[in-house]
N, CA and C atoms as an extended XYZ file, in Angstrom:
438
Properties=species:S:1:pos:R:3:atomname:S:1:resname:S:1:resid:I:1 pbc="F F F"
N      -100.037      -97.887       98.188 N   UNK     1
C       -98.645      -98.169       97.904 CA  UNK     1
C       -97.855      -97.996       99.198 C   UNK     1
N       -96.939      -98.901       99.442 N   UNK     2
C       -96.167      -98.900      100.679 CA  UNK     2
C       -94.678      -98.727      100.374 C   UNK     2
N       -94.022      -97.858      101.148 N   UNK     3
C       -92.578      -97.670      101.037 CA  UNK     3
C       -91.899      -98.620      102.013 C   UNK     3
N       -90.900      -99.347      101.528 N   UNK     4
C       -90.125     -100.246      102.378 CA  UNK     4
C       -88.667      -99.833      102.304 C   UNK     4
N       -88.005      -99.881      103.465 N   UNK     5
C       -86.596      -99.507      103.569 CA  UNK     5
C       -85.915     -100.568      104.414 C   UNK     5
N       -84.888     -101.213      103.857 N   UNK     6
C       -84.206     -102.273      104.597 CA  UNK     6
C       -82.730     -102.325      104.233 C   UNK     6
N       -81.920     -102.651      105.238 N   UNK     7
C       -80.525     -102.982      104.990 CA  UNK     7
C       -80.485     -104.399      104.427 C   UNK     7
N       -79.383     -104.738      103.804 N   UNK     8
C       -79.256     -106.029      103.135 CA  UNK     8
C       -79.606     -107.194      104.061 C   UNK     8
N       -79.054     -107.179      105.265 N   UNK     9
C       -79.272     -108.304      106.177 CA  UNK     9
C       -80.694     -108.354      106.736 C   UNK     9
N       -81.504     -107.348      106.452 N   UNK    10
C       -82.906     -107.338      106.874 CA  UNK    10
C       -83.849     -107.846      105.779 C   UNK    10
N       -83.336     -107.987      104.569 N   UNK    11
C       -84.157     -108.440      103.448 CA  UNK    11
C       -84.497     -109.917      103.597 C   UNK    11
N       -85.739     -110.268      103.320 N   UNK    12
C       -86.090     -111.685      103.244 CA  UNK    12
C       -85.566     -112.224      101.918 C   UNK    12
N       -85.495     -113.539      101.814 N   UNK    13
C       -85.039     -114.102      100.537 CA  UNK    13
C       -86.025     -113.756       99.420 C   UNK    13
N       -87.317     -113.726       99.728 N   UNK    14
C       -88.306     -113.357       98.709 CA  UNK    14
C       -88.144     -111.901       98.275 C   UNK    14
N       -87.875     -110.998       99.215 N   UNK    15
C       -87.666     -109.587       98.861 CA  UNK    15
C       -86.424     -109.431       97.994 C   UNK    15
N       -85.324     -110.079       98.376 N   UNK    16
C       -84.098     -110.000       97.585 CA  UNK    16
C       -84.335     -110.564       96.186 C   UNK    16
N       -85.022     -111.678       96.099 N   UNK    17
C       -85.323     -112.281       94.804 CA  UNK    17
C       -86.108     -111.307       93.929 C   UNK    17
N       -87.150     -110.680       94.485 N   UNK    18
C       -87.973     -109.747       93.711 CA  UNK    18
C       -87.177     -108.517       93.275 C   UNK    18
N       -86.306     -108.020       94.136 N   UNK    19
C       -85.447     -106.883       93.777 CA  UNK    19
C       -84.550     -107.262       92.605 C   UNK    19
N       -83.869     -108.386       92.720 N   UNK    20
C       -82.948     -108.813       91.657 CA  UNK    20
C       -83.695     -109.150       90.370 C   UNK    20
N       -84.893     -109.718       90.492 N   UNK    21
C       -85.701     -110.043       89.317 CA  UNK    21
C       -86.104     -108.769       88.572 C   UNK    21
N       -86.552     -107.748       89.315 N   UNK    22
C       -86.938     -106.487       88.674 CA  UNK    22
C       -85.731     -105.801       88.040 C   UNK    22
N       -84.619     -105.749       88.755 N   UNK    23
C       -83.423     -105.118       88.179 CA  UNK    23
C       -82.997     -105.833       86.899 C   UNK    23
N       -83.043     -107.145       86.906 N   UNK    24
C       -82.677     -107.910       85.713 CA  UNK    24
C       -83.657     -107.650       84.573 C   UNK    24
N       -84.953     -107.602       84.878 N   UNK    25
C       -85.967     -107.361       83.844 CA  UNK    25
C       -85.756     -106.018       83.160 C   UNK    25
N       -85.390     -104.998       83.929 N   UNK    26
C       -85.222     -103.655       83.352 CA  UNK    26
C       -83.829     -103.472       82.762 C   UNK    26
N       -82.790     -103.669       83.596 N   UNK    27
C       -81.432     -103.321       83.171 CA  UNK    27
C       -80.812     -104.320       82.194 C   UNK    27
N       -81.186     -105.578       82.269 N   UNK    28
C       -80.582     -106.578       81.394 CA  UNK    28
C       -81.489     -106.877       80.198 C   UNK    28
N       -82.741     -107.251       80.461 N   UNK    29
C       -83.636     -107.672       79.384 CA  UNK    29
C       -84.171     -106.482       78.597 C   UNK    29
N       -84.872     -105.550       79.281 N   UNK    30
C       -85.491     -104.424       78.568 CA  UNK    30
C       -84.460     -103.568       77.850 C   UNK    30
N       -83.327     -103.312       78.514 N   UNK    31
C       -82.314     -102.460       77.896 CA  UNK    31
C       -81.328     -103.255       77.041 C   UNK    31
N       -81.563     -104.557       76.920 N   UNK    32
C       -80.735     -105.422       76.089 CA  UNK    32
C       -79.245     -105.228       76.377 C   UNK    32
N       -78.906     -105.357       77.654 N   UNK    33
C       -77.547     -105.063       78.103 CA  UNK    33
C       -77.049     -106.186       79.004 C   UNK    33
N       -76.173     -107.001       78.468 N   UNK    34
C       -75.613     -108.098       79.261 CA  UNK    34
C       -74.533     -107.546       80.187 C   UNK    34
N       -74.818     -107.537       81.480 N   UNK    35
C       -73.840     -107.089       82.457 CA  UNK    35
C       -74.123     -107.761       83.794 C   UNK    35
N       -73.164     -107.723       84.696 N   UNK    36
C       -73.297     -108.354       86.002 CA  UNK    36
C       -73.946     -107.373       86.975 C   UNK    36
N       -75.223     -107.521       87.212 N   UNK    37
C       -75.948     -106.630       88.113 CA  UNK    37
C       -75.535     -106.824       89.567 C   UNK    37
N       -75.315     -108.049       89.964 N   UNK    38
C       -74.930     -108.329       91.351 CA  UNK    38
C       -73.447     -107.996       91.509 C   UNK    38
N       -73.185     -106.863       92.167 N   UNK    39
C       -71.848     -106.270       92.173 CA  UNK    39
C       -71.208     -106.166       93.560 C   UNK    39
N       -71.710     -106.868       94.530 N   UNK    40
C       -71.228     -106.848       95.916 CA  UNK    40
C       -71.476     -105.521       96.623 C   UNK    40
N       -72.153     -104.578       95.984 N   UNK    41
C       -72.526     -103.338       96.675 CA  UNK    41
C       -73.842     -103.512       97.434 C   UNK    41
N       -74.650     -104.482       97.038 N   UNK    42
C       -75.928     -104.692       97.722 CA  UNK    42
C       -75.746     -104.935       99.217 C   UNK    42
N       -74.699     -105.660       99.575 N   UNK    43
C       -74.462     -105.973      100.981 CA  UNK    43
C       -74.121     -104.737      101.802 C   UNK    43
N       -73.678     -103.682      101.150 N   UNK    44
C       -73.295     -102.446      101.844 CA  UNK    44
C       -74.215     -101.297      101.453 C   UNK    44
N       -75.490     -101.656      101.229 N   UNK    45
C       -76.484     -100.688      100.782 CA  UNK    45
C       -77.737     -100.745      101.643 C   UNK    45
N       -78.480      -99.656      101.583 N   UNK    46
C       -79.826      -99.623      102.123 CA  UNK    46
C       -80.751      -99.645      100.914 C   UNK    46
N       -81.668     -100.586      100.912 N   UNK    47
C       -82.564     -100.798       99.781 CA  UNK    47
C       -83.908     -100.167      100.091 C   UNK    47
N       -84.476      -99.483       99.101 N   UNK    48
C       -85.782      -98.877       99.305 CA  UNK    48
C       -86.632      -99.119       98.072 C   UNK    48
N       -87.911      -99.371       98.328 N   UNK    49
C       -88.800      -99.631       97.216 CA  UNK    49
C       -90.240      -99.308       97.581 C   UNK    49
N       -90.993      -99.052       96.539 N   UNK    50
C       -92.430      -98.877       96.650 CA  UNK    50
C       -93.074     -100.161       96.157 C   UNK    50
N       -94.071     -100.614       96.903 N   UNK    51
C       -94.691     -101.887       96.607 CA  UNK    51
C       -96.210     -101.736       96.610 C   UNK    51
N       -96.857     -102.380       95.651 N   UNK    52
C       -98.315     -102.448       95.670 CA  UNK    52
C       -98.711     -103.919       95.767 C   UNK    52
N       -99.969     -104.236       95.566 N   UNK    53
C      -100.407     -105.619       95.716 CA  UNK    53
C       -99.865     -106.543       94.631 C   UNK    53
N       -99.242     -105.985       93.593 N   UNK    54
C       -98.630     -106.796       92.538 CA  UNK    54
C       -97.120     -106.922       92.700 C   UNK    54
N       -96.548     -106.255       93.705 N   UNK    55
C       -95.113     -106.361       93.950 CA  UNK    55
C       -94.412     -105.014       93.882 C   UNK    55
N       -93.121     -105.058       93.646 N   UNK    56
C       -92.293     -103.853       93.618 CA  UNK    56
C       -92.612     -103.036       92.371 C   UNK    56
N       -92.889     -101.746       92.562 N   UNK    57
C       -93.159     -100.878       91.413 CA  UNK    57
C       -92.021      -99.897       91.154 C   UNK    57
N       -91.215      -99.588       92.173 N   UNK    58
C       -90.051      -98.706       92.000 CA  UNK    58
C       -89.026      -99.091       93.051 C   UNK    58
N       -87.754      -98.929       92.698 N   UNK    59
C       -86.664      -99.408       93.566 CA  UNK    59
C       -85.438      -98.511       93.423 C   UNK    59
N       -84.644      -98.472       94.466 N   UNK    60
C       -83.331      -97.836       94.437 CA  UNK    60
C       -82.531      -98.317       95.626 C   UNK    60
N       -81.246      -97.975       95.628 N   UNK    61
C       -80.401      -98.317       96.770 CA  UNK    61
C       -79.497      -97.148       97.101 C   UNK    61
N       -79.140      -97.046       98.373 N   UNK    62
C       -78.207      -96.042       98.855 CA  UNK    62
C       -76.967      -96.810       99.312 C   UNK    62
N       -75.822      -96.488       98.704 N   UNK    63
C       -74.602      -97.258       98.904 CA  UNK    63
C       -73.609      -96.455       99.740 C   UNK    63
N       -72.990      -97.125      100.695 N   UNK    64
C       -71.988      -96.491      101.553 CA  UNK    64
C       -70.905      -95.790      100.732 C   UNK    64
N       -70.378      -94.726      101.298 N   UNK    65
C       -69.269      -93.984      100.708 CA  UNK    65
C       -68.087      -94.918      100.457 C   UNK    65
N       -67.498      -94.800       99.264 N   UNK    66
C       -66.288      -95.539       98.946 CA  UNK    66
C       -66.495      -96.947       98.420 C   UNK    66
N       -67.711      -97.438       98.370 N   UNK    67
C       -67.928      -98.792       97.854 CA  UNK    67
C       -67.626      -98.831       96.360 C   UNK    67
N       -68.184      -97.903       95.588 N   UNK    68
C       -67.802      -97.803       94.181 CA  UNK    68
C       -67.686      -96.373       93.693 C   UNK    68
N       -68.075      -95.411       94.515 N   UNK    69
C       -67.865      -93.999       94.206 CA  UNK    69
C       -67.263      -93.336       95.446 C   UNK    69
N       -66.576      -92.212       95.281 N   UNK    70
C       -65.916      -91.579       96.431 CA  UNK    70
C       -66.880      -90.983       97.456 C   UNK    70
N       -68.140      -90.844       97.099 N   UNK    71
C       -69.161      -90.303       98.004 CA  UNK    71
C       -70.225      -91.371       98.242 C   UNK    71
N       -71.104      -91.127       99.189 N   UNK    72
C       -72.302      -91.956       99.311 CA  UNK    72
C       -72.990      -91.905       97.953 C   UNK    72
N       -73.537      -93.020       97.528 N   UNK    73
C       -74.110      -93.092       96.182 CA  UNK    73
C       -75.554      -93.567       96.225 C   UNK    73
N       -76.311      -93.124       95.259 N   UNK    74
C       -77.646      -93.637       95.006 CA  UNK    74
C       -77.580      -94.334       93.655 C   UNK    74
N       -78.203      -95.505       93.569 N   UNK    75
C       -78.122      -96.210       92.305 CA  UNK    75
C       -79.233      -97.210       92.096 C   UNK    75
N       -79.200      -97.826       90.922 N   UNK    76
C       -80.161      -98.838       90.503 CA  UNK    76
C       -81.610      -98.329       90.576 C   UNK    76
N       -81.790      -97.058       90.266 N   UNK    77
C       -83.129      -96.469       90.303 CA  UNK    77
C       -83.938      -97.009       89.131 C   UNK    77
N       -85.066      -97.646       89.442 N   UNK    78
C       -85.940      -98.170       88.396 CA  UNK    78
C       -87.399      -98.044       88.815 C   UNK    78
N       -88.242      -97.992       87.809 N   UNK    79
C       -89.676      -97.947       88.062 CA  UNK    79
C       -90.372      -98.813       87.022 C   UNK    79
N       -91.178      -99.727       87.488 N   UNK    80
C       -91.953     -100.590       86.599 CA  UNK    80
C       -93.106      -99.808       85.975 C   UNK    80
N       -93.613      -98.824       86.714 N   UNK    81
C       -94.687      -97.955       86.223 CA  UNK    81
C       -94.065      -96.602       85.921 C   UNK    81
N       -94.065      -96.202       84.676 N   UNK    82
C       -93.351      -95.009       84.246 CA  UNK    82
C       -94.248      -93.773       84.225 C   UNK    82
N       -93.603      -92.614       84.335 N   UNK    83
C       -94.250      -91.295       84.214 CA  UNK    83
C       -95.316      -91.019       85.281 C   UNK    83
N       -95.108      -91.585       86.468 N   UNK    84
C       -96.029      -91.346       87.581 CA  UNK    84
C       -95.303      -90.742       88.785 C   UNK    84
N       -94.006      -90.390       88.625 N   UNK    85
C       -93.249      -89.777       89.708 CA  UNK    85
C       -92.712      -90.752       90.737 C   UNK    85
N       -92.803      -92.039       90.478 N   UNK    86
C       -92.355      -93.032       91.454 CA  UNK    86
C       -90.830      -93.041       91.599 C   UNK    86
N       -90.117      -92.939       90.487 N   UNK    87
C       -88.650      -92.892       90.562 CA  UNK    87
C       -88.199      -91.636       91.300 C   UNK    87
N       -88.875      -90.523       91.071 N   UNK    88
C       -88.553      -89.290       91.787 CA  UNK    88
C       -88.742      -89.474       93.287 C   UNK    88
N       -89.812      -90.134       93.687 N   UNK    89
C       -90.034      -90.417       95.108 CA  UNK    89
C       -88.887      -91.239       95.688 C   UNK    89
N       -88.437      -92.234       94.936 N   UNK    90
C       -87.340      -93.092       95.406 CA  UNK    90
C       -86.056      -92.278       95.543 C   UNK    90
N       -85.742      -91.437       94.560 N   UNK    91
C       -84.522      -90.628       94.623 CA  UNK    91
C       -84.579      -89.678       95.822 C   UNK    91
N       -85.691      -88.986       95.999 N   UNK    92
C       -85.810      -88.037       97.117 CA  UNK    92
C       -85.695      -88.743       98.462 C   UNK    92
N       -86.315      -89.913       98.590 N   UNK    93
C       -86.201      -90.670       99.836 CA  UNK    93
C       -84.768      -91.173      100.002 C   UNK    93
N       -84.122      -91.535       98.912 N   UNK    94
C       -82.725      -91.960       98.965 CA  UNK    94
C       -81.816      -90.860       99.491 C   UNK    94
N       -82.079      -89.625       99.090 N   UNK    95
C       -81.311      -88.485       99.602 CA  UNK    95
C       -81.509      -88.361      101.111 C   UNK    95
N       -82.745      -88.469      101.569 N   UNK    96
C       -83.031      -88.411      103.012 CA  UNK    96
C       -82.285      -89.511      103.768 C   UNK    96
N       -82.329      -90.727      103.241 N   UNK    97
C       -81.661      -91.860      103.894 CA  UNK    97
C       -80.152      -91.635      103.934 C   UNK    97
N       -79.574      -91.147      102.835 N   UNK    98
C       -78.132      -90.887      102.792 CA  UNK    98
C       -77.728      -89.880      103.870 C   UNK    98
N       -78.565      -88.871      104.070 N   UNK    99
C       -78.271      -87.866      105.089 CA  UNK    99
C       -78.442      -88.441      106.494 C   UNK    99
N       -79.509      -89.177      106.719 N   UNK   100
C       -79.786      -89.718      108.055 CA  UNK   100
C       -78.819      -90.831      108.444 C   UNK   100
N       -78.613      -91.783      107.562 N   UNK   101
C       -77.831      -92.973      107.892 CA  UNK   101
C       -76.322      -92.792      107.722 C   UNK   101
N       -75.914      -91.964      106.763 N   UNK   102
C       -74.491      -91.817      106.456 CA  UNK   102
C       -73.989      -90.388      106.640 C   UNK   102
N       -74.838      -89.507      107.169 N   UNK   103
C       -74.506      -88.101      107.365 CA  UNK   103
C       -73.933      -87.473      106.092 C   UNK   103
N       -74.490      -87.849      104.964 N   UNK   104
C       -73.997      -87.386      103.667 CA  UNK   104
C       -74.396      -85.940      103.418 C   UNK   104
N       -73.428      -85.129      103.033 N   UNK   105
C       -73.733      -83.790      102.545 CA  UNK   105
C       -73.413      -83.693      101.051 C   UNK   105
N       -72.907      -84.788      100.500 N   UNK   106
C       -72.649      -84.928       99.069 CA  UNK   106
C       -73.053      -86.351       98.680 C   UNK   106
N       -73.756      -86.471       97.566 N   UNK   107
C       -74.199      -87.775       97.081 CA  UNK   107
C       -73.908      -87.837       95.585 C   UNK   107
N       -73.356      -88.963       95.148 N   UNK   108
C       -73.044      -89.137       93.724 CA  UNK   108
C       -73.912      -90.233       93.131 C   UNK   108
N       -74.027      -90.176       91.827 N   UNK   109
C       -74.639      -91.275       91.097 CA  UNK   109
C       -74.128      -91.269       89.678 C   UNK   109
N       -74.275      -92.405       89.030 N   UNK   110
C       -73.962      -92.526       87.613 CA  UNK   110
C       -75.286      -92.729       86.903 C   UNK   110
N       -75.717      -91.720       86.159 N   UNK   111
C       -77.030      -91.721       85.521 CA  UNK   111
C       -76.920      -92.086       84.053 C   UNK   111
N       -77.889      -92.838       83.585 N   UNK   112
C       -78.007      -92.991       82.148 CA  UNK   112
C       -78.406      -91.615       81.615 C   UNK   112
N       -77.774      -91.195       80.548 N   UNK   113
C       -77.943      -89.837       80.040 CA  UNK   113
C       -79.413      -89.489       79.809 C   UNK   113
N       -80.197      -90.426       79.296 N   UNK   114
C       -81.599      -90.115       79.012 CA  UNK   114
C       -82.378      -89.757       80.285 C   UNK   114
N       -81.882      -90.164       81.480 N   UNK   115
C       -82.590      -89.919       82.740 CA  UNK   115
C       -82.063      -88.691       83.494 C   UNK   115
N       -81.197      -87.914       82.869 N   UNK   116
C       -80.595      -86.746       83.520 CA  UNK   116
C       -81.636      -85.839       84.175 C   UNK   116
N       -82.723      -85.549       83.479 N   UNK   117
C       -83.713      -84.597       84.012 CA  UNK   117
C       -84.365      -85.105       85.294 C   UNK   117
N       -84.542      -86.402       85.431 N   UNK   118
C       -85.076      -86.973       86.671 CA  UNK   118
C       -84.207      -86.561       87.854 C   UNK   118
N       -82.914      -86.717       87.708 N   UNK   119
C       -81.985      -86.415       88.800 CA  UNK   119
C       -81.818      -84.909       88.997 C   UNK   119
N       -81.865      -84.155       87.908 N   UNK   120
C       -81.787      -82.697       88.045 CA  UNK   120
C       -82.964      -82.165       88.853 C   UNK   120
N       -84.158      -82.737       88.662 N   UNK   121
C       -85.331      -82.322       89.441 CA  UNK   121
C       -85.122      -82.557       90.942 C   UNK   121
N       -84.241      -83.478       91.269 N   UNK   122
C       -83.971      -83.816       92.673 CA  UNK   122
C       -82.734      -83.100       93.210 C   UNK   122
N       -82.150      -82.204       92.407 N   UNK   123
C       -81.028      -81.396       92.880 CA  UNK   123
C       -79.650      -81.864       92.464 C   UNK   123
N       -79.554      -82.905       91.654 N   UNK   124
C       -78.250      -83.379       91.190 CA  UNK   124
C       -77.797      -82.544       89.995 C   UNK   124
N       -76.483      -82.386       89.863 N   UNK   125
C       -75.900      -81.665       88.737 CA  UNK   125
C       -74.807      -82.526       88.102 C   UNK   125
N       -74.722      -82.471       86.785 N   UNK   126
C       -73.717      -83.229       86.053 CA  UNK   126
C       -72.327      -82.796       86.492 C   UNK   126
N       -71.444      -83.786       86.722 N   UNK   127
C       -70.079      -83.460       87.160 CA  UNK   127
C       -69.024      -84.247       86.379 C   UNK   127
N       -69.403      -84.787       85.232 N   UNK   128
C       -68.429      -85.498       84.401 CA  UNK   128
C       -68.838      -85.372       82.945 C   UNK   128
N       -67.912      -85.733       82.106 N   UNK   129
C       -68.224      -85.872       80.691 CA  UNK   129
C       -69.017      -87.161       80.521 C   UNK   129
N       -69.670      -87.286       79.401 N   UNK   130
C       -70.408      -88.504       79.082 CA  UNK   130
C       -69.420      -89.654       78.900 C   UNK   130
N       -69.800      -90.838       79.373 N   UNK   131
C       -68.974      -92.032       79.204 CA  UNK   131
C       -69.888      -93.230       78.971 C   UNK   131
N       -69.323      -94.279       78.379 N   UNK   132
C       -70.084      -95.495       78.135 CA  UNK   132
C       -69.875      -96.468       79.285 C   UNK   132
N       -70.972      -96.996       79.794 N   UNK   133
C       -70.904      -98.076       80.767 CA  UNK   133
C       -71.827      -99.172       80.260 C   UNK   133
N       -71.243     -100.332       80.018 N   UNK   134
C       -71.998     -101.457       79.473 CA  UNK   134
C       -72.712     -101.078       78.180 C   UNK   134
N       -72.069     -100.210       77.385 N   UNK   135
C       -72.603      -99.813       76.092 CA  UNK   135
C       -73.683      -98.743       76.137 C   UNK   135
N       -73.968      -98.197       77.325 N   UNK   136
C       -75.018      -97.183       77.484 CA  UNK   136
C       -74.379      -95.872       77.933 C   UNK   136
N       -74.714      -94.740       77.292 N   UNK   137
C       -74.155      -93.450       77.699 CA  UNK   137
C       -74.592      -93.073       79.120 C   UNK   137
N       -73.608      -92.716       79.949 N   UNK   138
C       -73.829      -92.319       81.339 CA  UNK   138
C       -73.119      -91.000       81.619 C   UNK   138
N       -73.502      -90.372       82.716 N   UNK   139
C       -72.783      -89.227       83.276 CA  UNK   139
C       -72.776      -89.380       84.791 C   UNK   139
N       -71.748      -88.845       85.411 N   UNK   140
C       -71.732      -88.769       86.871 CA  UNK   140
C       -72.457      -87.500       87.270 C   UNK   140
N       -73.214      -87.605       88.358 N   UNK   141
C       -73.963      -86.451       88.858 CA  UNK   141
C       -73.735      -86.341       90.357 C   UNK   141
N       -73.778      -85.117       90.856 N   UNK   142
C       -73.480      -84.849       92.262 CA  UNK   142
C       -74.590      -83.992       92.873 C   UNK   142
N       -74.979      -84.361       94.074 N   UNK   143
C       -75.925      -83.597       94.878 CA  UNK   143
C       -75.142      -83.048       96.070 C   UNK   143
N       -75.278      -81.765       96.327 N   UNK   144
C       -74.579      -81.135       97.451 CA  UNK   144
C       -75.627      -80.474       98.342 C   UNK   144
N       -75.558      -80.795       99.626 N   UNK   145
C       -76.504      -80.212      100.592 CA  UNK   145
C       -76.302      -78.706      100.648 C   UNK   145
N       -77.405      -77.978      100.627 N   UNK   146
C       -77.313      -76.515      100.681 CA  UNK   146
C       -77.360      -76.014      102.094 C   UNK   146
């Protein structure tokens, strides 16, 4: 399995297509949630994914501070292969990238409530009440460098 890290302008058209295809398969089709995934944050993000010989198996992005949250953000965390720690690897690497590239000492994300424990294992703590986004319960979570 290979880890890939690229800024938007470094992505090939095939890589961007595969990223958007996987996000759509999980967030729109599997979760039965009609929403606009392409949100103009991709252009101001660093994309990271794990890839095997069949394609992308886990993905996430690190978004510049202020694009849609007041802090550097991690988002769109997904894994095609579940319960193998791949999403955790992506989140932990995302934290490293946020610190290296954006000098982040605080990182925010909006987590689907069912995935709270994934982010807690990586050091995030809930910092909001539950809210609905696109019909799915979410919470804001914050990671603070110790």
